[in-house]
C-alpha positions as CSV (number, residue, x, y, z in Angstrom):
1,M,112.3,-17.4,-123.3
2,S,108.8,-17.3,-122.3
3,N,107.3,-15.3,-119.1
4,T,106.1,-15.7,-115.9
5,S,104.0,-13.9,-113.6
6,T,103.4,-14.3,-110.7
7,V,99.3,-13.8,-108.7
8,E,99.6,-12.9,-105.2
9,K,96.9,-15.4,-103.4
10,P,94.1,-12.4,-101.6
11,A,94.9,-12.7,-97.9
12,I,91.3,-13.8,-96.2
13,A,90.7,-11.4,-93.6
14,G,90.7,-13.3,-90.1
15,T,92.5,-15.6,-90.0
16,S,95.3,-14.2,-87.5
17,A,92.5,-14.1,-85.6
18,R,90.8,-16.9,-85.6
19,K,94.3,-18.6,-84.2
20,A,94.4,-16.5,-81.1
21,P,91.1,-17.2,-79.8
22,K,91.9,-21.3,-80.8
23,R,95.7,-21.0,-78.9
24,A,93.9,-19.0,-76.3
25,N,91.1,-22.4,-75.5
26,K,93.4,-24.4,-75.6
27,R,95.6,-22.7,-72.7
28,A,92.3,-23.3,-70.6
29,R,91.9,-26.5,-71.6
30,R,95.4,-27.7,-70.3
31,T,95.0,-25.2,-67.2
32,M,91.5,-26.7,-66.5
33,R,93.2,-30.4,-67.0
34,L,95.7,-29.2,-64.4
35,A,93.4,-28.2,-62.0
36,Y,91.6,-31.0,-62.2
37,R,94.8,-33.4,-61.8
38,T,95.6,-31.5,-58.8
39,R,92.2,-31.2,-57.0
40,R,93.2,-33.1,-54.6
41,S,96.5,-31.8,-53.1
42,M,95.6,-28.0,-54.0
43,A,92.0,-28.0,-52.5
44,P,93.3,-25.8,-49.7
45,L,94.5,-23.5,-52.3
46,Y,91.2,-23.5,-54.1
47,A,89.1,-23.1,-51.7
48,T,90.8,-19.6,-50.4
49,T,90.7,-18.2,-53.9
50,A,87.0,-19.1,-54.0
51,L,85.9,-17.5,-50.6
52,A,87.7,-14.4,-51.8
53,L,86.4,-14.5,-54.3
54,S,83.1,-15.2,-53.5
55,G,83.6,-11.8,-50.4
56,S,84.0,-9.8,-52.9
57,A,81.4,-10.8,-55.5
58,L,78.9,-10.5,-52.6
59,S,80.1,-7.3,-51.3
60,M,78.7,-5.3,-53.8
61,P,74.6,-5.9,-53.0
62,V,73.8,-3.7,-50.6
63,D,72.1,-7.2,-48.6
64,G,75.2,-9.1,-50.1
65,W,75.5,-10.0,-46.1
66,K,72.4,-12.2,-46.6
67,T,73.1,-14.3,-49.0
68,A,76.6,-14.7,-47.5
69,V,74.7,-15.8,-44.1
70,A,71.9,-18.2,-45.9
71,A,75.0,-19.5,-47.5
72,T,76.9,-20.4,-44.3
73,V,73.7,-21.8,-42.9
74,T,73.4,-24.3,-45.5
75,S,76.8,-25.0,-45.9
76,A,77.3,-26.0,-41.9
77,A,73.6,-27.8,-42.1
78,L,74.9,-30.5,-44.8
79,T,77.9,-31.0,-42.9
80,A,76.2,-32.2,-40.0
81,A,73.9,-34.3,-41.7
82,W,77.8,-35.6,-44.1
83,G,79.0,-36.0,-40.0
84,R,76.6,-37.7,-38.6
85,W,73.6,-38.7,-40.9
86,D,73.5,-42.8,-41.6
87,G,70.1,-43.7,-43.7
88,R,69.4,-46.3,-44.8
89,V,66.9,-47.4,-47.8
90,G,65.5,-51.3,-46.5
91,K,68.2,-53.0,-45.5
92,R,70.6,-51.6,-47.3
93,R,73.1,-48.2,-45.8
94,L,73.6,-45.2,-48.3
95,R,77.3,-45.1,-47.1
96,K,79.7,-47.2,-45.5
97,R,80.9,-45.3,-43.0
98,L,80.7,-42.0,-41.9
99,P,84.1,-40.2,-41.3
100,A,85.9,-40.3,-38.7
101,R,85.0,-37.7,-35.7
102,R,88.2,-35.9,-35.9
103,D,87.2,-35.3,-39.8
104,F,84.1,-34.1,-38.7
105,V,85.0,-30.9,-36.2
106,A,87.7,-29.9,-39.6
107,G,85.4,-30.2,-41.7
108,V,82.5,-28.3,-39.1
109,S,85.6,-25.6,-38.4
110,A,86.3,-24.9,-41.7
111,V,82.7,-24.8,-42.7
112,L,81.4,-22.2,-39.7
113,T,85.4,-20.3,-39.7
114,G,85.0,-19.8,-43.5
115,G,80.8,-18.3,-43.6
116,S,81.9,-16.1,-41.2
117,L,85.1,-14.2,-42.8
118,L,82.5,-14.3,-46.2
119,T,80.1,-12.4,-43.9
120,S,82.1,-10.2,-42.9
121,M,83.7,-9.2,-46.3
122,A,80.2,-9.1,-47.3
123,A,79.4,-7.1,-45.1
124,T,82.3,-4.2,-45.5
125,G,83.1,-4.6,-49.0
126,G,84.7,-6.7,-49.7
127,L,88.5,-8.1,-49.8
128,Q,90.0,-4.4,-49.6
129,L,94.0,-5.0,-50.4
130,G,95.7,-2.9,-48.5
131,D,95.3,-2.1,-44.5
132,S,92.1,-5.0,-44.6
133,P,92.6,-6.9,-42.5
134,Y,91.0,-10.1,-44.8
135,P,94.5,-10.9,-46.9
136,G,96.3,-11.9,-44.3
137,L,92.6,-13.8,-42.6
138,L,92.3,-15.4,-45.7
139,A,95.7,-16.6,-45.2
140,A,95.8,-17.9,-42.3
141,W,93.0,-19.8,-42.8
142,G,93.8,-21.8,-46.0
143,L,96.8,-22.5,-44.3
144,G,95.4,-23.9,-40.9
145,H,92.9,-26.1,-43.0
146,G,95.6,-26.7,-45.7
147,I,98.0,-28.6,-43.0
148,Y,95.2,-30.5,-41.3
149,W,94.3,-31.2,-45.3
150,W,97.5,-31.8,-46.2
151,R,98.7,-34.0,-43.3
152,R,95.9,-36.4,-43.3
153,G,95.9,-37.2,-46.8
154,R,99.5,-38.7,-46.0
155,R,97.9,-40.3,-43.2
156,T,95.6,-42.2,-45.4
157,V,96.2,-42.7,-48.7
158,A,99.4,-44.5,-49.1
159,P,101.2,-45.0,-52.2
160,V,100.7,-47.6,-54.8
161,S,104.2,-48.6,-54.4
162,D,103.9,-49.0,-50.6
163,L,100.7,-51.3,-51.4
164,G,103.4,-53.3,-53.6
165,E,105.3,-53.4,-50.9
166,Q,102.9,-55.2,-48.7
167,M,102.7,-57.8,-51.6
168,K,106.1,-58.1,-52.2
169,A,106.7,-58.7,-48.3
170,W,103.4,-61.2,-48.4
171,Q,105.1,-63.6,-51.4
172,E,109.0,-63.0,-50.0
173,N,107.8,-64.2,-45.8
174,V,103.8,-65.7,-45.6
175,A,103.3,-66.8,-48.9
176,S,107.2,-68.7,-49.0
177,A,107.7,-72.3,-48.9
178,D,108.9,-71.6,-45.7
179,G,105.9,-69.1,-44.5
180,S,103.4,-69.2,-42.3
181,L,100.7,-69.6,-45.6
182,P,102.7,-71.5,-48.0
183,G,101.4,-70.9,-51.7
184,S,98.6,-68.0,-51.0
185,K,98.0,-65.2,-52.7
186,L,97.3,-61.6,-51.9
187,V,94.8,-59.6,-53.9
188,D,93.0,-56.8,-53.7
189,V,95.0,-54.9,-51.7
190,V,93.2,-51.7,-50.7
191,T,94.3,-48.1,-48.6
192,T,91.8,-47.9,-45.6
193,D,92.0,-44.8,-43.3
194,Y,93.8,-47.4,-40.8
195,G,96.3,-49.1,-42.6
196,W,95.7,-51.5,-45.7
197,T,93.2,-54.7,-46.3
198,G,93.3,-57.6,-49.0
199,V,92.0,-60.6,-49.6
200,I,94.1,-64.1,-48.8
201,V,93.6,-66.3,-51.8
202,L,94.6,-69.8,-49.9
203,K,96.5,-72.6,-52.1
204,K,94.9,-75.2,-49.5
205,G,92.6,-75.9,-47.3
206,N,89.9,-73.2,-45.8
207,W,89.7,-69.4,-44.8
208,R,90.6,-71.0,-40.8
209,R,93.8,-71.9,-41.7
210,A,94.5,-68.3,-42.7
211,A,92.3,-67.1,-38.9
212,A,94.1,-69.6,-36.9
213,A,97.9,-68.2,-38.5
214,V,96.9,-64.8,-37.3
215,A,100.4,-65.0,-34.9
216,D,102.8,-66.7,-37.7
217,I,101.5,-64.1,-40.0
218,A,102.3,-60.9,-37.6
219,G,105.4,-62.4,-37.0
220,D,106.3,-62.7,-40.8
221,L,105.6,-59.7,-41.5
222,D,107.7,-58.4,-38.6
223,L,104.6,-56.4,-37.3
224,P,102.3,-56.5,-33.3
225,E,100.0,-59.0,-33.2
226,E,96.9,-57.1,-31.9
227,M,97.4,-55.0,-35.4
228,I,96.1,-57.7,-37.3
229,Q,92.4,-58.9,-38.4
230,V,91.5,-61.9,-40.8
231,E,87.7,-63.1,-40.8
232,K,85.9,-65.3,-42.8
233,A,85.0,-63.8,-46.7
234,T,81.3,-63.5,-46.9
235,G,79.7,-64.7,-49.7
236,K,83.0,-66.1,-51.5
237,S,85.1,-68.9,-51.8
238,A,86.1,-70.8,-48.7
239,R,89.7,-70.0,-49.6
240,R,89.6,-66.4,-49.2
241,A,89.9,-64.6,-46.1
242,I,90.0,-61.3,-45.6
243,I,92.6,-59.4,-43.6
244,A,93.6,-56.4,-42.6
245,I,96.5,-54.3,-41.3
246,F,96.3,-51.5,-38.8
247,D,98.8,-49.0,-38.3
248,H,96.1,-47.9,-35.7
249,N,93.3,-49.9,-33.6
250,P,90.2,-47.8,-35.5
251,L,88.6,-48.9,-32.4
252,A,90.4,-47.3,-30.2
253,A,88.3,-43.6,-30.4
254,G,85.6,-45.3,-29.6
255,T,81.3,-44.5,-30.7
256,D,79.0,-43.0,-28.2
257,Y,75.3,-44.3,-28.2
258,P,73.2,-42.8,-30.0
259,G,69.7,-43.1,-28.2
260,P,67.6,-46.0,-28.4
261,H,66.3,-45.5,-31.8
262,I,69.5,-47.8,-32.1
263,L,66.6,-50.9,-32.5
264,N,64.9,-51.3,-35.3
265,V,61.1,-52.4,-35.0
266,K,60.8,-54.1,-38.1
267,L,64.0,-56.4,-37.2
268,G,63.6,-57.1,-33.6
269,Q,67.9,-56.2,-34.4
270,A,69.4,-52.8,-32.6
271,A,73.3,-52.0,-33.7
272,V,74.7,-51.5,-30.3
273,G,78.7,-50.9,-32.0
274,I,80.5,-51.2,-35.1
275,F,83.4,-54.1,-36.1
276,Y,86.6,-52.5,-37.0
277,D,86.2,-51.5,-40.6
278,G,82.9,-49.0,-39.7
279,D,79.8,-51.5,-40.3
280,P,77.7,-51.7,-37.9
281,A,77.4,-54.5,-35.2
282,H,73.8,-56.4,-34.8
283,Y,72.1,-58.0,-31.3
284,A,68.5,-59.6,-31.6
285,F,66.2,-58.7,-29.7
286,W,63.7,-61.0,-31.1
287,K,62.9,-62.5,-34.5
288,P,60.1,-63.5,-36.0
289,S,59.5,-67.0,-34.4
290,G,60.0,-65.3,-31.0
291,P,62.8,-63.2,-28.5
292,V,66.0,-64.4,-28.1
293,H,68.0,-65.8,-25.9
294,S,71.2,-63.8,-24.8
295,V,74.6,-64.9,-22.8
296,V,77.6,-61.8,-22.0
297,Y,81.3,-62.8,-20.9
298,G,84.0,-60.4,-19.7
299,A,86.6,-60.1,-17.1
300,T,86.6,-57.1,-14.3
301,D,86.6,-53.7,-16.7
302,G,86.1,-55.8,-20.0
303,G,82.4,-53.5,-20.7
304,K,79.7,-55.7,-19.8
305,S,77.7,-53.6,-17.2
306,R,78.1,-50.3,-20.0
307,F,76.8,-52.5,-22.6
308,L,73.9,-53.4,-20.0
309,D,73.2,-49.8,-19.7
310,M,72.5,-49.2,-23.9
311,L,69.9,-52.3,-23.3
312,L,68.3,-51.4,-20.7
313,G,67.6,-48.1,-22.5
314,T,66.7,-49.6,-25.4
315,E,64.1,-51.9,-24.0
316,R,62.6,-49.0,-22.1
317,H,62.0,-46.0,-25.1
318,N,61.5,-49.3,-27.0
319,G,58.2,-50.9,-24.5
320,I,60.4,-53.9,-24.0
321,V,59.5,-54.6,-20.1
322,S,62.7,-54.9,-18.3
323,F,63.1,-57.8,-15.1
324,V,66.8,-56.6,-13.4
325,C,69.0,-58.4,-10.6
326,D,71.9,-57.2,-9.7
327,P,73.0,-59.6,-6.9
328,Q,75.8,-57.1,-6.5
329,G,73.8,-55.5,-3.7
330,G,72.5,-52.8,-7.0
331,Q,75.7,-51.7,-7.8
332,S,76.8,-53.1,-11.1
333,L,73.5,-51.5,-12.9
334,P,72.4,-48.8,-10.3
335,R,70.6,-46.5,-12.7
336,W,68.0,-49.2,-13.1
337,R,66.7,-49.7,-10.1
338,E,63.8,-47.6,-10.4
339,S,63.4,-47.0,-13.9
340,V,62.3,-51.4,-14.5
341,D,59.6,-52.8,-13.9
342,W,61.1,-55.4,-11.1
343,Y,64.5,-54.8,-9.2
344,E,65.9,-56.7,-7.1
345,D,69.5,-56.7,-5.7
346,T,69.8,-60.1,-3.5
347,A,70.5,-64.3,-5.5
348,L,67.4,-65.1,-3.3
349,G,65.6,-62.0,-5.0
350,G,67.0,-63.2,-7.9
351,M,65.5,-66.7,-7.4
352,A,62.1,-65.2,-6.8
353,M,62.4,-63.3,-10.1
354,L,63.2,-66.7,-11.4
355,Y,59.5,-68.7,-9.6
356,E,57.7,-65.4,-11.0
357,V,58.9,-65.7,-14.2
358,R,57.8,-68.9,-14.6
359,K,54.4,-68.5,-13.3
360,I,54.0,-65.3,-16.1
361,M,55.5,-67.9,-18.7
362,Y,52.3,-70.5,-17.6
363,E,49.8,-67.6,-17.5
364,R,51.0,-66.5,-21.9
365,S,51.4,-70.9,-22.3
366,A,47.7,-71.3,-21.1
367,R,46.4,-68.6,-22.3
368,Y,48.1,-68.4,-26.3
369,S,47.8,-71.8,-27.2
370,M,43.1,-70.9,-26.7
371,M,43.9,-68.0,-28.7
372,L,42.5,-67.5,-32.2
373,F,44.9,-65.2,-34.8
374,T,44.7,-64.4,-38.4
375,D,47.6,-66.0,-40.3
376,H,49.8,-65.0,-43.9
377,K,46.4,-66.5,-45.5
378,G,44.0,-64.4,-43.8
379,R,43.0,-68.7,-41.9
380,T,41.5,-68.0,-38.4
381,L,42.8,-70.2,-36.4
382,R,43.2,-71.5,-32.9
383,G,46.4,-71.8,-30.8
384,R,49.2,-69.8,-31.8
385,D,52.7,-71.8,-31.8
386,H,55.2,-68.5,-31.4
387,F,55.2,-65.0,-29.9
388,V,54.4,-61.2,-31.6
389,V,55.6,-58.0,-29.5
390,G,53.0,-57.0,-29.0
391,D,49.5,-58.6,-29.9
392,P,48.7,-58.9,-27.2
393,D,51.6,-58.3,-24.6
394,P,55.1,-56.5,-24.2
395,L,58.4,-58.9,-24.8
396,I,59.4,-59.3,-21.5
397,S,63.8,-59.8,-21.2
398,V,65.1,-60.9,-17.8
399,T,68.6,-59.0,-17.3
400,I,70.5,-61.4,-14.1
401,D,73.5,-59.5,-13.6
402,E,76.4,-61.9,-11.6
403,A,74.5,-64.8,-12.8
404,H,76.6,-67.2,-10.8
405,R,75.0,-66.1,-7.5
406,V,71.9,-67.0,-8.4
407,L,72.6,-70.6,-10.2
408,A,74.9,-71.7,-7.0
409,L,71.3,-71.1,-5.5
410,P,70.1,-75.3,-4.5
411,G,67.2,-76.0,-7.3
412,A,67.9,-72.6,-9.5
413,P,69.9,-74.6,-12.7
414,A,67.1,-76.6,-13.2
415,L,63.8,-73.6,-12.9
416,M,66.3,-71.8,-15.4
417,L,66.5,-74.4,-17.8
418,E,62.9,-75.3,-17.8
419,I,62.8,-71.3,-18.1
420,V,64.9,-71.3,-20.7
421,L,63.6,-74.1,-22.5
422,M,59.7,-72.7,-23.4
423,A,60.1,-69.1,-22.8
424,R,60.5,-68.2,-25.8
425,K,56.9,-69.0,-27.2
426,C,56.0,-67.0,-24.5
427,G,57.6,-64.1,-25.4
428,I,60.3,-63.9,-22.5
429,K,64.0,-63.3,-23.6
430,M,66.6,-64.6,-21.2
431,R,69.5,-62.6,-20.2
432,L,72.6,-64.2,-18.0
433,V,76.1,-61.6,-17.9
434,F,79.0,-64.1,-16.4
435,Q,82.6,-63.5,-15.9
436,G,83.1,-66.2,-18.2
437,P,81.9,-69.5,-19.9
438,K,82.9,-72.2,-17.4
439,A,80.5,-74.8,-16.6
440,N,80.7,-74.0,-13.3
441,M,79.2,-70.9,-13.5
442,Y,76.0,-72.0,-14.5
443,G,75.6,-73.9,-11.0
444,S,76.3,-77.2,-10.2
445,G,73.5,-79.4,-11.2
446,P,73.8,-81.9,-14.3
447,E,71.7,-78.9,-16.5
448,S,74.2,-76.5,-16.7
449,T,75.7,-77.6,-19.7
450,D,71.9,-77.4,-21.4
451,I,71.5,-73.9,-20.2
452,R,74.5,-72.5,-21.7
453,E,73.9,-74.0,-25.2
454,Q,70.7,-72.6,-24.9
455,L,71.6,-69.1,-23.9
456,Q,74.4,-69.5,-26.6
457,S,73.1,-70.4,-29.3
458,G,71.2,-66.5,-29.4
459,N,72.9,-64.1,-29.1
460,T,76.5,-64.4,-27.1
461,V,78.5,-61.7,-26.4
462,M,82.3,-61.7,-25.1
463,F,84.5,-59.6,-24.1
464,R,87.8,-59.6,-23.0
465,T,88.5,-62.3,-20.7
466,A,91.3,-64.2,-18.4
467,S,91.6,-67.7,-19.9
468,S,92.5,-68.5,-23.1
469,L,91.1,-71.9,-21.8
470,T,87.7,-70.9,-22.2
471,D,87.7,-68.7,-25.1
472,S,86.7,-71.6,-28.1
473,I,83.7,-72.6,-25.1
474,G,82.2,-68.8,-25.1
475,L,82.3,-68.8,-28.8
476,P,82.9,-72.4,-29.9
477,G,83.9,-72.8,-34.1
478,W,85.0,-69.7,-34.0
479,D,89.1,-69.2,-34.4
480,V,88.9,-65.7,-32.2
481,N,90.9,-65.4,-28.6
482,P,89.0,-62.4,-26.3
483,S,91.4,-63.7,-23.5
484,Q,94.8,-62.5,-26.2
485,L,92.5,-58.4,-25.9
486,P,94.5,-56.0,-25.0
487,M,93.7,-54.2,-21.4
488,Y,94.8,-50.6,-22.5
489,W,95.0,-48.8,-25.7
490,P,98.6,-47.5,-26.6
491,D,97.9,-44.4,-25.2
492,K,96.7,-46.2,-22.2
493,T,92.6,-45.9,-21.8
494,S,90.9,-48.9,-21.4
495,T,89.9,-51.2,-23.8
496,A,86.2,-51.6,-21.8
497,G,83.2,-52.5,-25.0
498,L,86.1,-54.8,-27.2
499,G,84.8,-58.3,-27.9
500,F,83.2,-60.2,-30.0
501,I,79.8,-60.5,-30.8
502,K,77.8,-63.4,-32.6
503,G,74.0,-62.0,-34.0
504,P,72.9,-61.2,-37.1
505,D,76.2,-60.1,-38.7
506,N,78.2,-64.0,-37.7
507,R,81.3,-62.2,-38.1
508,Q,84.5,-63.6,-36.6
509,A,85.8,-59.8,-36.0
510,Q,86.2,-57.4,-33.7
511,F,84.0,-55.0,-32.6
512,R,83.3,-52.2,-30.0
513,A,80.2,-51.6,-28.4
514,H,78.8,-48.0,-27.9
515,F,79.8,-46.6,-25.0
516,D,76.4,-44.7,-23.0
517,R,77.9,-41.8,-20.8
518,D,74.9,-40.6,-19.2
519,P,73.0,-44.0,-18.5
520,A,70.3,-41.6,-15.8
521,H,69.1,-39.7,-18.5
522,W,67.3,-42.5,-20.7
523,A,66.8,-44.4,-17.2
524,L,64.8,-41.3,-16.0
525,S,63.1,-40.3,-19.4
526,G,60.2,-41.7,-20.7
527,T,57.9,-44.5,-18.8
528,T,58.8,-47.7,-17.7
529,P,57.3,-50.6,-19.4
530,T,55.2,-53.6,-17.4
531,I,53.5,-57.1,-17.9
532,E,49.4,-57.0,-18.8
533,A,47.4,-57.6,-16.0
534,S,45.8,-61.0,-16.8
535,A,49.7,-62.0,-15.9
536,A,50.3,-59.7,-13.2
537,A,46.9,-61.4,-11.7
538,C,49.0,-64.7,-12.2
539,T,52.3,-63.6,-9.8
540,G,52.9,-64.0,-6.2
541,K,54.3,-61.6,-2.7
542,A,56.9,-61.3,-4.6
543,Y,56.0,-59.2,-7.5
544,T,53.0,-57.6,-6.4
545,E,55.1,-56.2,-3.9
546,R,58.3,-55.5,-5.4
547,L,57.1,-51.5,-5.1
548,A,56.8,-51.5,-1.3
549,R,59.7,-53.1,-1.0
550,L,62.1,-51.4,-3.3
551,A,60.4,-47.9,-1.2
552,A,61.3,-49.8,1.9
553,R,65.5,-50.3,0.6
554,L,65.5,-46.4,-0.4
555,R,64.7,-45.5,3.3
556,G,67.1,-48.2,4.5
557,E,65.3,-50.5,6.3
558,T,66.1,-53.9,6.2
559,V,63.7,-55.6,2.8
560,V,62.9,-59.3,3.5
561,L,60.6,-61.7,0.5
562,P,57.7,-62.3,1.9
563,D,57.6,-65.8,2.6
564,D,55.3,-67.8,-0.3
565,A,58.7,-65.8,-2.5
566,I,60.2,-69.0,-2.5
567,P,58.9,-72.4,-1.8
568,V,59.7,-73.7,1.8
569,T,61.2,-76.8,1.0
570,L,64.0,-75.0,-1.1
571,Q,65.0,-72.7,2.0
572,A,65.1,-76.2,3.4
573,A,66.9,-77.5,0.7
574,S,69.5,-81.1,1.3
575,G,73.0,-80.8,-0.7
576,D,71.1,-82.5,-3.7
577,P,70.2,-79.8,-5.7
578,V,68.3,-81.6,-8.2
579,A,66.1,-83.4,-5.9
580,A,65.7,-79.8,-4.0
581,A,64.8,-78.8,-7.3
582,T,61.9,-81.6,-7.6
583,A,60.9,-80.7,-4.2
584,A,60.4,-76.8,-5.5
585,I,58.7,-77.4,-7.7
586,E,56.0,-79.6,-6.7
587,A,55.8,-77.1,-3.8
588,E,55.1,-74.3,-5.8
589,A,50.6,-73.3,-6.3
590,P,49.7,-69.6,-6.2
591,A,48.0,-68.8,-3.0
592,G,44.2,-70.3,-2.7
593,S,44.6,-72.8,-5.2
594,D,43.9,-76.3,-3.5
595,D,41.0,-74.3,-1.7
596,R,39.9,-73.4,-5.5
597,V,40.1,-77.2,-6.6
598,A,38.4,-78.6,-3.9
599,A,35.8,-76.5,-4.0
600,F,35.6,-77.2,-7.5
601,L,35.7,-81.3,-7.1
602,L,33.3,-81.4,-4.8
603,Q,30.5,-78.9,-6.3
604,K,31.4,-80.7,-10.2
605,G,29.6,-83.9,-8.5
606,R,32.0,-86.2,-10.7
607,A,35.0,-86.9,-11.7
608,V,37.3,-85.1,-14.0
609,G,40.5,-84.4,-15.9
610,R,43.4,-82.3,-14.9
611,N,42.5,-80.0,-18.4
612,V,38.7,-79.7,-17.2
613,I,39.4,-78.5,-13.8
614,A,42.9,-75.8,-15.4
615,Q,40.6,-74.0,-17.2
616,E,36.8,-73.9,-15.6
617,T,39.7,-72.4,-12.4
618,G,41.9,-70.9,-14.5
619,L,45.3,-72.1,-13.3
620,T,47.9,-73.7,-15.6
621,V,48.3,-77.3,-15.2
622,S,51.1,-78.0,-13.5
623,A,49.9,-75.3,-10.7
624,V,46.4,-78.2,-10.5
625,K,49.0,-81.0,-11.1
626,N,50.3,-80.0,-7.8
627,S,47.6,-79.0,-5.6
628,L,45.7,-82.3,-6.4
629,S,49.1,-84.1,-5.6
630,R,49.4,-82.0,-1.9
631,L,44.8,-82.5,-1.7
632,K,45.3,-86.7,-2.2
633,K,47.7,-86.8,0.4
634,T,45.0,-84.8,2.9
635,G,42.8,-86.4,1.8
636,R,40.1,-84.3,0.1
637,A,40.9,-85.5,-3.4
638,V,40.8,-89.4,-5.3
639,D,42.7,-90.4,-8.0
640,V,39.9,-92.4,-10.0
641,D,41.8,-93.0,-13.2
642,R,45.1,-92.3,-15.2
643,G,44.9,-88.1,-15.2
644,V,41.3,-88.3,-13.9
645,W,40.2,-87.0,-10.2
646,A,37.4,-86.3,-7.8
647,H,36.7,-85.5,-4.7
648,P,36.2,-88.1,-1.9
649,D,32.2,-88.5,-2.0
650,H,32.0,-88.6,-5.3
651,A,35.1,-91.3,-5.6
652,D,32.1,-93.9,-6.3
653,T,30.8,-92.0,-9.0
654,L,32.2,-94.5,-12.4
655,V,34.1,-93.3,-14.8
656,D,32.9,-92.9,-18.5
657,T,35.0,-93.3,-21.8
658,P,34.7,-89.5,-22.1
659,G,35.9,-88.5,-18.4
660,I,38.6,-90.6,-19.6
661,A,39.5,-88.2,-22.3
662,E,39.0,-85.7,-20.4
663,A,42.5,-86.2,-18.3
664,A,44.4,-85.6,-21.6
C-alpha cells in the first residue's frame, strides 16, 4: 500500500484584504451609474444634498461665508447670462433658443434662495442638526424647486410611447387611402417645449400640398386647427414639409422689445420678433443695393402701431432719418410727434411730405450721378448707381400710417409710384401701412397695382386681417391664412403682433413681433437724426417750417400748410387723378427757379441744352424742364431745337452740333 502525503498550500497573505476593496469599488461604480441614470429625475435631491454639504464645509474656516457670497454672486451672473444672453459668431447663433420666462424665473429663484441658505450656514456654523432651522429650510427649498422641476419634466418630455402613438395616428388617419395625405410618412418626430414636431414626407406632390391641407390634417388628428403649423423644410427635398403640433401656442407669452440693438448694421436687418420655434424673425432696413421698401397690413388691434413704435425707436437710435405721417390726427403714433425729423398728422400734410421727398430724391440723384467713389477693386469711378448708408448721407425712412387716406388725394398715386420706383438708389425707404391689401387702398388710379407690387417685393408684414379673400393678395404665392389668426388667446388676452412676415427669413410660419411696452423711453432718449444740408437746401417751406408748425399745433393753434406745399393745380383738380397728377408735377419747381433759369439764358448769350442749365444753376433736370415750359408761355425763353433753349434776345443765334449735344 503506497503512502500518501498531503502538502498544504501556504496561504497568500492579503488575499481577503484585496477582495474587500474590489467589492467596495464595484458597489461604488454601481452607485455612480445609478446616480447618473437618474440624474434628471433626482436633480433636486442631489442639489439639496450638495447645498447641505457645502454649507457645513464652508462653516469650518472663519471667513468661509465670503466664499459662499462669491459663489452666490457668480452663480447669479451665470444664470442671468443663461437666461438672457443670445450671442452670435458671424451669422451663426451660439444657442438654438432662449429659455422660457418661467424657467428663467425658476432658475434665478433657485440660485438666489440657495445662495442665501449657503451663506447663512457658512456664517453660523453649518447644518447644526437639532434645534437649527436649516434642515427644515433645506427640505423646503428642495421640495419647492423639485415640484416645479418634476412638473416641468412631465410637461416638456413626452414618453417614447407617446411619440409612437402620434406616428401610429398619422399612419392610420392622415396617410391612409382616405386620409388627407395618402401614402405620406412622418419621420424625425421629436418633443418640444410646446408639443412635438416632425417632418412630413409626401408620396406625391410638394410641400405646398401639405400646407394647403392643414385643416384636413387637424380633422384627421382630432386637433384644433390653430394648434397645427406646416411650413417648407428649407434646404431639403420639395416633398418634405415641417409640421409642428402645439399643446399650447409658444407665441402666446410674447416677447418684449429688447432695444434698438436688434438692428445688425452690417447686414441692415433687425430681429423684430420670434417664430413659433423660437428663432428670430428678421426685417430688412436695407441691403447692399439700397433700402428695402415695406408694407404692413393688419386689422384693428392687429398690432400695427406697436410694431411701428419698435421700428421708429430702432431708426432713431441707429442714425436713420424718420419722416412720419399719421393722418389720424397723430393718435396712432403720438409718441413720435416731437421725436422724428418730420411729423405730419393730416392727409394733406402727407401729400406735402411726398412732394418734398421727391425733391430730395432728385437732388441726391443728380449728386450721386457725378460722385467720385472707389469700387471693390480699388478703382476710382464717377457716378454711383447704388446707395451706401452713411456714405455720405443717412438713410431716410418715410412711414405713412393709414396710407389709403393720403393715396385717395388726386395725384397721390402717380407721385407715390414715381418715388417708389426711383427712391431706393437715392437712399429713401417707403413704409406704407394699411388695413388690408385691396387695390383700392392704394388709390383709384391705374398706378395702384404697380405701387402694391413694388412695396410687396420688399418686406411684407401681415398681421391678422379681416377677410380671407385678401390673404393671397397680400402674400402672393404663400399658403397662409392671416384672416384665420385668432383675435384672442385661450386665456382671453389679445393676440396683437401675431402674423406672418415675408423678409430675409422667407419662412411661411407664424411669428409674433416684439412688444414695445415703453415707446416713450426710446422716443425721448437719444438725438433726432436729420437730413443732410444739401437735401434740406432743395426743400420748400413745407419742410423748413415744419418745426414752427409743430410748435403752433402744440399751442393749440390752427395750422395751415404753406402756399407752395401742394401745387395750386392739385388743390383745384378735376375728377381725373391722372391729369391732376400730371398738372401738379409740371407746375412744381423750387421757389425762384424761373428767374434763375431766365437770368442764366440771358447771361449765356447763346442756345444751351437742359442738362447744362441744370448743372450751372444747381437745379434738377426736371425742375429746369418745368421752368422752361413756363418761361416759354410768358415769352421769356425760346426752344430753338429739341432740348435746346435760348433767351428771346438770342433766339437767332445759330445752333451748332455741340449745342445740340448738350441737350442730352
